[in-house]
C-alpha positions as CSV (number, residue, x, y, z in Angstrom):
1,M,206.5,41.2,59.7
2,P,205.0,42.9,62.7
3,T,201.5,42.4,63.3
4,G,199.4,44.7,65.7
5,F,197.3,48.4,65.6
6,D,199.3,51.0,67.3
7,A,202.5,51.7,69.5
8,S,201.0,50.8,72.8
9,L,201.6,53.2,75.8
10,P,204.2,54.0,77.6
11,L,206.3,52.8,74.7
12,Q,208.6,49.6,75.2
13,S,210.8,48.3,73.3
14,D,210.0,44.8,71.6
15,D,212.0,43.2,69.0
16,T,209.4,40.4,68.2
17,A,206.9,43.1,67.4
18,G,209.1,45.6,65.6
19,F,210.7,48.7,67.1
20,Y,208.1,48.9,69.7
21,T,205.0,47.0,71.4
22,L,202.1,47.0,69.3
23,S,198.5,47.1,70.7
24,Q,197.0,43.7,69.8
25,T,193.2,44.1,70.2
26,I,190.7,46.5,68.9
27,R,189.4,46.7,72.2
28,E,192.9,48.0,73.7
29,N,193.9,49.9,70.6
30,T,190.5,51.8,71.2
31,H,190.6,52.3,75.2
32,Q,194.1,53.3,74.4
33,K,192.9,56.1,71.9
34,I,189.9,57.2,74.3
35,K,192.6,57.5,77.0
36,M,194.9,59.8,75.1
37,L,191.9,61.7,73.9
38,L,190.8,62.1,77.4
39,M,194.3,63.5,78.4
40,T,195.3,65.5,75.8
41,A,195.1,69.3,76.3
42,P,193.9,71.1,73.5
43,G,196.9,72.7,71.6
44,E,199.2,70.2,73.0
45,R,199.1,67.5,69.8
46,M,200.8,69.1,66.8
47,M,199.2,69.9,63.6
48,I,195.5,69.4,65.4
49,P,195.2,71.9,68.1
50,K,191.6,71.0,68.8
51,Y,192.9,67.6,69.8
52,G,191.9,66.7,73.4
53,V,189.6,66.6,76.1
54,G,192.6,68.1,78.9
55,L,190.6,66.8,81.5
56,R,193.4,67.9,83.4
57,R,192.6,71.5,82.9
58,F,188.9,71.1,84.5
59,L,190.6,70.6,87.7
60,F,190.9,74.7,88.3
61,E,187.7,75.7,87.5
62,E,185.1,76.6,88.9
63,P,183.3,73.0,90.7
64,A,179.6,74.2,89.9
65,G,178.7,73.2,86.3
66,V,182.4,71.5,85.7
67,E,180.7,68.0,85.1
68,I,178.3,69.0,82.6
69,A,181.3,70.9,80.6
70,V,183.1,68.0,81.1
71,I,180.6,65.5,79.7
72,N,179.7,68.3,76.8
73,R,183.6,68.3,75.7
74,I,184.1,64.8,75.8
75,R,180.9,63.7,73.6
76,E,182.2,66.6,71.5
77,Q,185.5,65.2,71.0
78,M,184.4,61.6,70.9
79,G,182.0,62.6,67.5
80,I,184.7,64.2,66.1
81,F,187.9,62.2,66.7
82,M,186.3,58.5,67.8
83,K,183.3,58.2,65.2
84,N,183.7,54.2,65.5
85,V,182.7,54.2,69.4
86,K,179.1,55.1,70.9
87,I,179.1,56.3,74.2
88,V,176.7,54.1,76.4
89,S,176.9,56.0,79.6
90,L,179.0,58.6,80.9
91,E,179.5,59.4,84.4
92,V,181.4,62.5,85.5
93,K,181.9,63.4,89.2
94,S,183.7,66.8,90.7
95,N,184.4,66.5,94.4
96,P,186.4,69.8,95.9
97,N,186.0,69.4,99.6
98,A,186.7,66.1,100.1
99,P,190.1,65.0,99.4
100,A,191.2,61.8,98.1
101,R,194.4,61.5,99.5
102,V,196.2,63.9,101.7
103,G,197.9,66.7,100.6
104,Q,195.5,66.5,97.3
105,K,192.0,68.8,97.1
106,Q,190.2,68.9,93.9
107,T,189.2,65.5,92.5
108,L,188.0,64.8,89.4
109,S,186.5,61.0,88.5
110,L,184.9,59.7,85.3
111,T,183.5,56.7,84.3
112,M,182.5,55.7,80.6
113,T,181.2,52.6,79.0
114,Y,181.4,52.7,75.1
115,L,180.3,50.5,72.0
116,I,183.1,49.7,69.4
117,K,180.7,50.3,66.3
118,G,181.4,47.2,63.5
119,V,182.4,44.6,66.2
120,N,180.0,45.0,68.6
121,L,182.6,45.3,71.9
122,I,181.2,46.9,75.0
123,D,183.9,48.1,77.2
124,S,184.6,50.7,80.0
125,I,187.1,53.4,81.1
126,Q,187.8,54.8,84.6
127,L,190.1,57.9,85.0
128,V,190.4,59.8,88.2
129,E,192.6,63.2,88.2
130,T,193.5,65.3,91.2
131,Q,194.9,68.4,91.9
132,L,197.9,68.6,94.4
133,S,197.4,71.2,96.9
């Protein structure tokens, strides 16, 4: 009988764990779920149209106030869909004038430290989204 939580992303075939490789720890599973919540655009997930932060869409917003809008959206979504997680710290930076790499203009970076309730595990996630020019 396979043991684990959810299928690890990206999906990979695994004969020992069952059909797909499974996330093996609470830390790994929670990290993956948070990343999915942050990257999924609202309306993208079937049957749950309000699910998702949609970080990528914030790249196309006016830079003024985008950090506050992202933080508010993350806190709202985490409160609804990740009730077993408490945000310890959350920092969002937008830098539309300094390219991250040649050919790219607006960058949105996120660093979040969080506590997984019930097991008292602290972990963090860092993401950088960049708009191609």
